[in-house]
N, C-alpha and C positions, 0 to 999 in steps of 0.2 A: 504494500500500500504506500510505503514511503517513496518508492521510485516514481509514482505517479504525481507526486506533489513537488518534487525537486525541480523539475523543469518548469519554466514560466509557461503560462497558458498559451502565449503566442507561439512558442516553440513547439508545444504539443500540437497546436492547430496546423502549423507548417508541416510537421511530420505526417499528420493524418492526411492532409491534402496531397502530400507528395506520394504516398502509397496509393491513394485513390487515383491520382493522375497516372501513375505508372500502370496500375491495373487497367484503366480505361484505354491507355495507349496500346498496351500489349493485347488486350482483348480485341481491339479493332485491327491490329496487325494480323492476328490469327484469322479474323473474318475476311481479310482482303488478300492474304499472302498467297492464296492458290493461283491468283490471276497470272503472275509471271512464271508459275511452275507448271501450268497445264500442259505445255508442249513437252517438257522434260518427263513428266509423269506418263504422258501418252506414249512417248518413245520407250520408256522403261518397261511399261506393261503391255506394249504392242497393241495399242488401241488408238482412238481418234481424240482430237481436242473436244469435239462435241460430246463424247462420252465422259472424258475426265472433267468436263464442266459440271457434270452431275455430282461430283464430289462437293463442290461449293453448294449445290442445291440441297443435298442431304444435310450438310452442316447447318445451313440456314433453316431448314425445316425443323430439325431437332431444337434449334435455338428458339424458333417461333413457338413450338409446342410448349417448351419448358419455361420460357420467360414469364408468362403470366402466372404460372403455377407456383413460382418461388416468392412472388410478391407478398402474399399473406404471411409466409414464414418470416420474412424480413420485417413486416409491420408488427408482428406479434412477438418474435423472439430476439429482434435486434439486428442491426446491420453487420456487426462484426462476425458472427457465426456464418452468415450467408457469404460474406466476402471471402473468408478463409476456405470454406468448402468449395466455392467456385474456382478460386485460384489454384487450389490443390488438385482438383479433378482435371481442370484444363491443362495444367502444367504436365501432369503425368501422361495424359492422353497424347499431347503433342510430342513429348519426348519419345514415347514408345512408338509413335507413328513413323519416326525416322527409321525404324527397323522393320517396317511392314513388309512382309514377303510377297504380298500380292494385292491386287486392287480391292478385293472384298475386305481384307483385314484393315486396309487403310480407310475404307469407307466406314467400317464399324468404329474405328478409333475416332474418326471425325464426328460421328454421331455423339460419342461420349464427350468430345470437345465442345460440341454445341450445347450439351446439358450443362457443363461447367460454365461456359461462356454466357449462357442465358442468365446466370445469377448476378453477374457483375454490373452491367449498366443500370438496371432499375434500382438495385440496391445502392449504388454509388450516387445516382441522381437524387434519390430520396434523402440520402445523408447530406448532400450538398444543399438541397432545398430547405432542409431543417436548420442549416447552420447559418443562413444568410437572411437578412430582412426581406420581407415580401417585395418591396420596391426594387430590390436588386436581384430578385430570383431569376428573371429572364436573362440578364447579362451573365449571371453565374452559370446558368445552364448552358448558355451559348459558349462561354469560355471552356466549360467541360467538354462540350461537343467539339470545340476547336482542338482540344487536346486529343480527343479520340481521332479526329480526322487527320491530325498530324501524322498518324500512322501511314497515311497514304503518301505523305511527303517524305518521311524518313524511313518508316518500317518497311514498306513494300519495295522501295528502291534498294534498301540494304538486302532484303530477301533475294532480289534479282542478282545483285552482285555476288552474294554467297553461293547462289545456285550456279553462277558462271565460274566461280572458283573451283567448286567440286561438282555437285549435282543437286537435285531437288531435296535430298535428305539432309544436307547440312543446315539449311534454314530451320528445319524442324528441331534439330539438336540445339541450335542457338536460342531460338524462341522458347523452347521448352525449359531450358536452363534459366533463362531470364524470368519466366513465370514462377518457377520454384524459388528463385531468389526473392522475388516480390512477395511470395507467400511468407517467407521468413521475416521480411521487414514488416509485413502487415501483422504478423503474430506479435511483433514487438511494439508497433506504433499505432495500429488501428484503434480508434477510440472504443473503450469498453462500454460506454453508455451508462445511463442511470439504472441502478438496481432498485430504486425506491418506489418506482411505479410500474409494476409488471402489467403488461397489456394482455387482455384476454385473446386466446387463439380462436378467432372467428373466421374460418377458412371460406366456406361457401357464401356466407353473408356478405363478405367484401365483394365478391364477384357479382352477386345479385344486386347489391346497391349500385355499383358502377354500370352494370348491364341495363339497369332501369333508366339510365340517363341517356336520352336519345341523341343529344349533341355529342356525347362521348362516342357512341357507336358510329355515328356518321363521320366524326373526326378520324376514327380508326380506318374507315374505308378510304377516305381522302388521302391519308398518309400512306396506306398500303399501296395504292395505285401509283403514287408518284415515286415511292421507293423502288418499285419494279424497274422503272427507267434508270434510276440512279445505279442500282446494282448491275443492271445489264451492261451499261456502258463501262463501269469500273471493271466488271468481271471479264469482258471480252476485248477490251482495248489493247492490252499487251499482245494477245494472240493476233489481233488485227494488224498491229504494227509489225510484228515478226513476219506475218504472211505477206503483207502488202509491200513492205519496204526491205524485206530480206535482211533484217538485222538480227543480232544474237540476243539471247536473254539478258546478258549483262548490259547491252546497249539500250535496253528499254528502261534502265534505271533512271536516267535523267529525265526522259519524257514523262515517266510515271510520277516522278517527284514534282514536276511542273503541274501536271494535272491534279495531283494530290493537294497542291497548294490552293487550288480552286475550291476543294472541299473544306479546307480550313477557313478560307476567307468567307465562303458562303455560310458556314456555321457561325462565325463571329457576326456577320451581318444579320443572320437570323436571330441571334441573341439580342441584338440591338433593337429589333422591331418586335420582339416577342411580347413586350408589354404595351404595344401600340394598339389603339382601338381599331385601326384598319389593317391589322396584321394579316387577316385571311385574304383580303383583297390583294395585298402585296404578294403573298404566296401564290395566289391564283395566276397572277401575271408572270411570276418567275418560272413556274413549272411549264407554262406554255412556251416561253422562250427557250427553256432547257430542252424540251421535246424537239423543237425545230432545229436547235443546234446539234442534237444527237442524230437526227435524221441526216443532217449534212455531213457529220463526221464519218458515218459509215457508207454514205452514198457516193462521195467523190474521193479522189486520191490525188490531192495536190502535193506539194512538198511535205515532208514529214513534220516539219515544225509548224507549218500552217495547220495541219491536222491536229497537232498537239495544242495549238492556240485555241482552235475551235472547241476541242475537248475540254480544255481548261474552263472556257466560258460555260459550257454545258454543265459540267460538274459543279461549278460555282453556284449557278442559279438553282440547280436541283438540290443543293445542300441547304438552302435558306429555310425550307419548310420544316426540317426535322426538329431543330430547337424550338421552333414556334409550337409544334404539336406536343412536344414534351411539356412545355410551359402550359399549354392548353389543358393537358391531362391533369396537371397538378392543380389547376384552377377549379376543377370540378370534383377533385378526389376526396376532399375532407381529410380525415386521418389516415386514409388508405393510399398514401402517396406511392409507396413501392408497388402496390398492386396496380395502380393506374398506369404508372410508368412501365411496369412489366407488360401490361396488356397493350399499351401503345408500342412498346418494344417488340411485342409479338407481331404486330402489323408491319413493323419495320423489317424484321427478319423473314417474315412470310413473303414480303416483297422481294427480299433477297433470294428466297427459294424459287419464287415464280420467275424472277428476272433471270436467274441462272439456268433453271430448267427449260423455260420457254425460249430463252435466248439461244440455248444449245439446239433446241428443236428448229427454230427459225433459221439458225446458221446452217443446219443440215439440209433444210428444204430450199432456202433461197440465197444462201451466202450471207456475208456480213451486212449487206445493204438491207436485208430483211430484218435484222436486229433493230436498225434505225426506225423502220416502219412500226415495228412492235412497240418501241419506246414511245413514239409519238401517239399511238393509240392509248397507251397506259396513262400518259399525262393528260390526254383529252378527257378520260374518265375522271381523273382527280379534279381537274379544273371545273368540270360540269357539276360534280358533287359540291365543291366549295362555293361555286357561283350561284347554284340554284337551290341547294338544300341546307347546307351547313350555316348555322347562326352562332354567334357568341353566347356563352352561358351568361345568365343575368348577373352572377356573382363575380365575373371576371374583372370588372373595373369598378366594382362598388366601393 
């Protein structure tokens, strides 16, 4: 007990935010790391990129299934237990995946990764939303999302470089080791929370309460459809660059870093408008622009850096909506913040599942240009839902 009181509160808070930031960064690195590895995995297991793309799909699917299920545990038993469980499970699965002897074993381990990874974002966002004043919540969530999206700027390019040095297995070894190191730091630094007010474990009632809120259900649908486009362009861009411009995996590192910077910038912009009364209108316009840019990315083949610049713009505007919808979820959640963020996170990862799975199907049927058409259709659904049906909750700006 004395060790918790020796450090100043500001130092404790800095340590807590450091491990939360590291967990979010590595979590999203895992979610995105398959993109530059698809070609190498396909060659190793003698299959196609369209098939290996389904590895991302099953990871996102398990993520989407488990993300809402862990929320009530976090809301009832505290953030620390869920954070440690998620980091430990994800770290072990990623590390073991480096030694996967075949495609099926790799897929099974990535399903386990999705289970562990599903615990981290909703748990972390709930912890952050409780630690900052309400008027700063949108910006704090935007900053956290920017930290997550920096995985696309730093994590994914590093994965590409590591794969170029050895093969696709080396990035799994490195990322798995970093996850377990973060687990140790979290064991030491993650806040233990208050033990004076135990919260009742009300599992199904939390889902029923949120499920009865119509604007929350509609918000999940709008978020789901636009995240389909985001993950489709992120998931297949590296393979597109390799196929179209005949570059190596290592040479995709810099283009992917540039495109990833768009995701960081978009998340930060989203955080800035998350508390604005016209936030849904801003997001509606941004996703339509993003869909049009994605269509252009996969439809034409100018110079590689022109393609990268267009992809940067597409990813930037497609990233604006995510922190807005996270803030939107906490506005209607009451005491069930982790549950609401988990459910919204499920729509996010389900978008990743559909984007990866259907993106691979469209790739097999019509080539890369068909992926662009698919993305445009997805954002069209999202914009229609937001423009015609979705309305702000009454309590959002009370």
